[in-house]
Every structure is written in structure tokens, then in C-alpha cells.
C-alpha positions in Angstrom: -44.4 -44.8 64.7 -44.1 -45.9 60.8 -45.5 -42.7 59.2 -43.8 -39.6 58.5 -43.8 -36.5 60.6 -44.4 -33.3 59.5 -40.8 -32.3 59.4 -40.1 -35.1 57.2 -42.6 -34.5 54.6 -41.4 -30.9 54.4 -38.0 -32.0 53.7 -38.9 -34.5 50.9 -40.8 -31.3 49.3 -37.5 -29.2 49.7 -35.3 -31.8 48.0 -38.2 -32.0 45.2 -37.7 -28.4 44.7 -34.3 -28.3 45.2 -33.6 -31.4 42.5 -36.6 -29.3 39.8 -35.0 -26.1 40.7 -32.6 -26.3 38.0 -35.4 -27.6 35.5 -38.0 -24.5 36.3 -34.9 -22.3 35.8 -34.1 -23.7 32.7 -37.6 -23.5 31.7 -38.7 -20.1 32.2 -35.1 -19.1 30.6 -36.2 -20.5 27.5 -39.6 -19.3 27.6 -37.9 -16.0 27.9 -35.8 -16.1 24.9 -39.0 -17.4 22.9 -41.6 -14.5 23.6 -38.2 -11.7 23.6 -36.4 -13.8 20.2 -33.7 -11.5 20.6 -31.9 -12.4 17.8 -35.0 -12.7 15.5 -34.9 -16.6 14.9 -38.6 -17.7 15.0 -40.2 -14.3 14.4 -42.4 -14.5 16.7 -41.2 -12.6 19.2 -41.3 -9.1 20.1 -39.2 -6.4 18.4 -35.8 -5.7 19.0 -34.8 -2.9 21.4 -31.2 -2.3 22.2 -29.6 -0.1 24.8 -27.8 3.2 23.6 -24.1 2.0 24.1 -21.6 -0.7 23.2 -22.2 -4.6 23.3 -19.6 -6.9 24.2 -17.8 -8.8 21.6 -19.3 -11.9 21.4 -23.0 -10.7 21.6 -23.2 -8.0 19.1 -22.3 -10.0 16.0 -25.5 -12.4 17.6 -27.3 -9.3 16.3 -26.6 -9.3 13.4 -30.1 -10.8 12.1 -32.3 -7.9 13.5 -29.4 -5.4 13.1 -29.5 -6.1 9.6 -33.5 -6.0 9.7 -33.6 -2.1 10.0 -32.7 0.8 7.8 -28.9 1.5 7.8 -27.6 3.7 4.8 -23.5 3.1 5.9 -22.5 -0.3 7.0 -18.7 -1.1 8.3 -17.8 -4.7 8.4 -14.2 -6.0 9.3 -12.4 -7.8 12.0 -10.9 -6.9 15.5 -8.8 -3.9 14.1 -12.1 -2.2 13.4 -14.0 -2.9 16.5 -13.1 0.2 17.9 -15.0 2.4 15.4 -18.2 3.9 16.8 -21.5 4.9 15.0 -20.5 8.4 15.8 -16.9 8.2 14.5 -18.6 7.0 10.9 -20.9 9.3 11.2 -18.3 12.5 11.7 -16.1 11.3 8.7 -19.6 10.3 6.6 -21.8 13.6 7.9 -24.6 12.5 5.2 -25.1 8.9 7.0 -28.4 9.3 8.9 -28.0 5.6 10.7 -24.3 4.0 10.3 -23.7 0.3 11.5 -20.5 -1.0 12.7 -21.1 -5.1 12.3 -17.4 -5.5 13.0 -16.3 -9.0 14.7 -13.2 -11.2 15.7 -11.5 -13.0 12.9 -13.9 -13.2 10.4 -13.7 -16.4 8.0 -14.6 -16.6 4.3 -17.5 -18.9 5.2 -19.4 -17.2 8.0 -18.7 -13.7 6.1 -20.5 -15.5 3.5 -23.7 -15.4 5.4 -23.2 -12.4 7.4 -22.7 -10.3 3.8 -26.4 -12.1 2.2 -27.6 -10.2 5.3 -26.1 -6.9 4.9 -27.2 -7.5 1.4 -31.0 -7.2 2.1 -30.4 -4.1 4.7 -32.8 -1.1 3.1 -31.6 2.5 2.6 -28.2 1.0 2.1 -25.6 3.5 -0.1 -22.5 2.5 1.2 -20.4 -0.5 2.8 -17.2 -0.4 4.1 -15.9 -4.0 4.2 -12.4 -4.6 5.7 -9.4 -7.0 4.0 -9.2 -8.7 7.2 -6.2 -11.1 6.7 -8.0 -13.7 8.1 -10.1 -13.6 4.7 -6.6 -15.5 3.4 -8.9 -18.6 5.1 -8.4 -21.9 2.6 -10.3 -24.4 4.3 -14.1 -24.6 5.4 -13.3 -23.3 8.8 -15.6 -20.8 10.7 -14.8 -18.1 13.3 -16.0 -18.3 16.7 -18.9 -16.0 16.1 -19.3 -17.9 12.9 -19.9 -21.3 14.3 -22.7 -19.7 16.5 -24.4 -17.8 13.9 -24.7 -21.4 12.0 -25.7 -22.9 15.3 -28.2 -20.2 15.5 -29.7 -20.3 11.8 -30.8 -24.1 12.6 -33.0 -22.9 15.9 -36.4 -23.6 16.1 -38.8 -24.6 19.0 -36.6 -28.0 19.6 -33.3 -26.7 19.1 -32.6 -23.6 21.3 -29.1 -22.7 19.8 -29.7 -19.2 21.0 -30.0 -20.6 24.4 -27.5 -18.7 26.8 -27.9 -18.0 30.6 -26.7 -14.0 29.6 -29.8 -14.4 26.6 -32.5 -15.6 29.2 -31.5 -12.9 31.3 -31.2 -9.8 28.6 -34.5 -11.4 27.5 -36.1 -11.1 30.6 -35.2 -7.3 30.6 -36.6 -6.8 27.3 -39.8 -8.4 28.9 -39.8 -6.6 32.1 -38.0 -3.2 31.2 -38.3 -3.0 27.6 -34.8 -3.5 26.0 -32.6 -6.6 25.3 -29.8 -5.5 27.9 -27.7 -6.0 31.0 -26.7 -3.7 33.2 -23.0 -5.0 33.2 -23.0 -4.0 29.4 -23.9 -0.5 29.3 -20.9 -0.2 31.3 -18.4 -1.0 28.2 -16.1 1.7 27.0 -15.0 -0.5 23.8 -14.1 -3.9 22.3 -13.8 -6.0 25.5 -10.6 -8.0 24.1 -8.5 -4.9 24.1 -9.8 -4.1 27.5 -6.7 -2.2 29.6 -4.1 -2.2 26.7 -1.3 0.2 26.6 0.5 1.3 23.9 3.2 -1.2 22.4 6.1 1.1 23.0 5.5 1.0 26.8 6.6 -3.1 26.5 10.3 -3.0 26.4 9.8 -6.8 25.4 7.6 -6.2 22.4 10.0 -3.3 21.2 12.9 -5.7 21.5 11.1 -8.4 19.6 10.5 -6.1 16.5 14.2 -4.8 16.5 15.4 -8.9 16.6 12.7 -9.1 14.0 14.3 -6.5 11.7 17.4 -7.3 11.5 17.2 -11.5 11.3 14.9 -9.8 8.4 16.6 -7.5 6.3 17.4 -9.3 3.5 13.7 -11.3 2.8 11.1 -9.3 3.9 10.5 -8.6 0.3 11.0 -12.0 -1.0 8.3 -13.4 -3.5 5.8 -15.6 -2.8 3.6 -18.8 -4.3 0.5 -17.4 -3.5 -1.7 -16.1 -6.7 -5.4 -15.4 -6.9 -6.5 -19.0 -7.0 -5.4 -19.5 -3.4 -7.9 -17.0 -2.2 -11.2 -18.4 -2.1 -12.7 -14.9 -0.8 -11.8 -13.3 -3.8 -14.1 -15.2 -6.1 -16.5 -17.6 -4.2 -17.6 -13.9 -1.4 -16.3 -10.9 -2.6 -16.9 -10.8 -6.7 -21.1 -12.1 -6.1 -21.5 -9.5 -3.1 -19.8 -6.6 -5.2 -22.4 -7.8 -8.5 -25.2 -8.0 -5.9 -24.0 -4.2 -4.3 -23.8 -3.0 -7.9 -27.3 -4.4 -9.3 -28.4 -2.1 -5.7 -26.3 0.7 -6.7 -24.7 0.5 -3.2 -20.9 1.5 -3.2 -18.9 -1.4 -1.5 -14.8 0.4 -0.2 -12.9 -2.6 0.1 -10.4 -1.2 2.6 -6.6 -2.7 3.9 -6.4 -1.6 7.1 -4.0 0.2 9.0 -1.0 -1.9 9.6 2.5 -0.6 11.0 5.6 -0.8 8.8 7.2 -3.5 11.6 4.5 -6.2 10.8 5.9 -6.6 7.7 9.0 -8.4 9.5 7.5 -9.4 13.4 4.9 -11.5 11.6 7.5 -13.8 9.7 8.6 -15.4 12.7 5.4 -14.4 15.5 2.4 -15.7 14.3 -0.3 -14.0 15.1 -3.1 -16.5 16.8 -5.4 -16.5 13.8 -2.9 -16.9 10.8 -3.7 -18.1 7.4 -1.1 -17.1 5.3 1.6 -19.5 3.9 5.0 -19.7 5.3 7.6 -17.1 5.5 7.7 -13.5 4.2 4.1 -11.7 4.0 4.8 -8.6 2.6 4.1 -10.2 -1.0 1.2 -12.5 0.1 -0.7 -9.0 1.4 0.4 -7.6 -2.3 -1.4 -10.4 -3.6 -4.1 -10.4 -1.7 -4.8 -6.5 -2.8 -4.2 -7.0 -6.4 -6.6 -9.6 -6.5 -9.1 -7.7 -5.0 -8.7 -4.9 -7.6 -8.9 -7.6 -10.2 -12.3 -8.4 -8.9 -13.3 -4.9 -8.7 -12.6 -4.1 -12.0 -14.4 -7.9 -12.9 -17.3 -6.4 -11.5 -17.3 -3.2 -12.8 -18.4 -1.5 -9.7 -18.2 2.3 -10.9 -18.9 3.0 -7.4 -16.6 0.8 -5.7 -12.9 1.6 -4.3 -10.4 -0.4 -3.2 -8.0 1.5 -0.5 -4.9 0.7 1.4 -4.4 2.2 4.7 -1.0 1.1 5.1 1.5 3.5 3.7 0.4 6.4 5.7 3.4 7.5 8.0 1.1 9.4 10.2 -0.6 5.8 11.2 1.5 2.9 10.0 5.0 4.3 10.7 3.6 5.4 14.3 4.2 2.5 17.1 2.6 4.5 19.6 -1.1 4.2 17.6 -0.5 0.2 18.0 -1.3 -2.0 21.2 0.3 -4.9 19.2 1.5 -5.5 15.9 -1.9 -4.8 14.4 -4.5 -3.6 16.6 -5.0 0.7 16.6 -5.6 1.9 20.1 -7.3 5.2 20.6 -10.6 6.7 19.3 -8.5 10.0 18.1 -6.6 7.7 15.3 -9.9 5.6 14.3 -11.1 8.8 13.3 -8.0 10.1 11.5 -9.2 6.1 9.5 -12.4 6.7 8.9 -12.0 10.2 7.7 -9.0 8.3 4.9 -11.8 5.9 4.2 -14.4 8.6 3.7 -11.5 10.8 1.5 -10.4 7.9 -0.4 -6.5 9.4 -0.9 -5.2 6.3 -0.5 -6.9 4.5 -3.4 -5.2 1.7 -5.2 -5.9 0.3 -9.0 -4.3 -1.5 -11.1 -3.0 1.5 -12.9 -0.9 2.8 -9.7 -0.5 -0.1 -7.6 2.7 -0.5 -8.8 3.7 2.8 -7.9 1.9 2.2 -4.5 3.9 -0.9 -3.9 7.1 0.8 -4.7 6.7 3.2 -2.3 5.4 1.1 0.2 8.6 -1.1 -0.1 10.7 3.0 0.8 8.7 3.3 3.9 8.3 -0.5 5.5 12.4 -0.7 5.0 13.1 3.0 6.6 10.9 2.2 9.5 12.7 -0.7 9.9 16.2 1.3 9.8 15.1 3.5 11.7 14.1 1.2 14.2 17.3 -1.2 13.6 19.7 1.7 14.3 18.2 3.5 17.7 19.4 3.0 20.9 15.9 3.3 22.7 12.5 3.2 22.2 12.1 6.9 22.9 14.9 7.4 19.8 12.5 4.7 18.0 9.3 7.4 18.9 11.6 10.5 17.9 12.5 9.0 14.3 
């Protein structure tokens, strides 16, 4: 018999459905994103509503557009060293802040920070910006961070180009349409930055502590060696920071330029053990950081922002001198130390200016040397901590 049986016809239809299923699911996901427009790219979607919890490390900066379209009086923007600071901690340190916002993301570069700062500069009701001077801002090339690449791609999104298309975005958009918030159940279980999940104090790692001691012994004589780095080699300062400071000065918005509280041992360790995102010149790093600080101070004075401050948090023994606060050579661990850091920013006791920067540098050299000596002469990790 030449005719198709019912079973054959049913099988053909099932096969066609299986072939079309990915296309249909993709189409449904695309239209869910268009309708919800979670990143406010098309301007035709639903209003953005978020859950009252932390969002994933890579998801949060994608929401910069809608977040900066709302009113915020206090904004923190930095790199991975400040991602663990919650709005609650910010509000505790700045009691007058009604709607604080932390926009920090992993390894910002000057090229993408310029785009983010343009959005920050438009925030309604803004009174203060805390801008972290992350070492990744020493990038000299036309390079974006991973987040910056995504933001640049999303900026070209249109009806025909879905730069915001991803399955999690589609699923969270469906949640927005059905349940009212752009969210996923798994996101509500996040307690801190994902990249720090499960991390422990660096003092619990015998290998890392041994590495630190080797670095101290190896670089005792050259840790403070000079550098050829100058302000002309830090394009972030003139190309990104100064225009932002000038715009904020016009709006009477205070800007705190804050150098993060790195541990003293970093000045030895990073000479040989470069971090994954490394944008400094070869050799010792102490003088390179000092050059960066002096260039930022000079920029602040050129703009003459009376409300602005340059704050260096890396000379406080209670933080930078205690390796128990760190999960590696740069990242703090624990909400208590984050509270301490934000309070230090609020009080401004660590402010540096052209008038006191030489005194600050001399004191910091002494503290770095003393901390290194204590580590080099200690016999056990416990003894290092006691000192």
C-alpha cells in the first residue's frame, strides 16, 4: 500500500515539532525579553522591578541602565574589592542616605567606566559618588572588561539585534511578566559575590603564606624602587576622571576617589605574582600606586571640586596590617571589615592631599616595611597573626 499510515503521519508531525521546538522556544524567549525589556534598552517594555536581594556578579552590571534611571542619593562604583558591600552597610556609614546603590563590578577598565559614569552622572537626586580607584584603571589600551564588552554590545540592541538575549534573561523576563519581578529563584539564595563563594582567610593557606614570605625575602631591597610611570601614562585620569569630576562639580555632587585597603604584603607579592587582571608596568608596584594617587590628587585640584576628597585606605594597620581580613592578596572577606572600610570612607580620616601626601607616603613605607619584617622573622603563621 502506497498511502501513509496514521502512525507515519503522527511520526512526521512529531519530528517536525522536534525540529521547530528550538526555534519556537527561542522566539518565545526573544519576545519575553522584548516585552519585559529588563535592561531598558528599547524603551517599550514593562517598568523594571527587581527582587530584594543580591543579583549574580555578571547580571547586576547589566541592570545599570534601569538602576541609574531611578533616584539614588549615594552611589558606590568600584571593582571586585567592593562588590561585597551591601546597601545596608552603606546606609549605616552614611545615615542620611535614603537610597544607596552599589554598582561595583569585576575589573572595570577606563573604556567601559566612561560609559557607566555617564549613566551615573544622570541619576536624579544624586548627592555623593564613592568612586574606587581600582588598579585595573591603570589600563593604557583600548580594552574593555567582560562587563564592558556586554554593555557595549547591549548598547547596539534593536529589534533585529538582541544584544541582551540570553536564556537566563529570557527566563527572568518571563518571571517579570508572570509574577511581577525580573528574577529567578536561584538568585535569591546568593549571600555574597559569586567569585568569593566558599573563600576562606588567606592565613589558612600555608602555601600562600609561604609565597608571601618568599616575596618579602626576595624583594627587601627593591620594594620601594622608582618607576617610570607618570600621569601621561594613565589615560583614565585626564580622559575619564576629570570630565566626570567637572560634571559632578556643576551638579554640586561630592565625589570620593578612594584607593582600596590592600594589605601591606601586596607591595612585595605583586612584584612576581601578578594578578589575573594586571595593568601595571613590570617591576615594583609601590611607587606605581603612589604615582596613581598623586595623579588623582592633581586631577581633583585642577577641577577644584570643593566637595571632592581623595582617600587612601591602605595605611590603616587594623585592616591592611591584618591578613586575617583577606581571602587573597587584595580582596577583603567578611561583612564586619566591609563596615569598617565604609565607615573610614564616611569619616574621611584617611584623606590625602598635595599638602600631606609626602607625609602619608613616608608613613606608609614604614608600615609596609614593618609588616614585611614581622612576616620575615616570624616562625609560624600563628606568630605572624599575633604580631
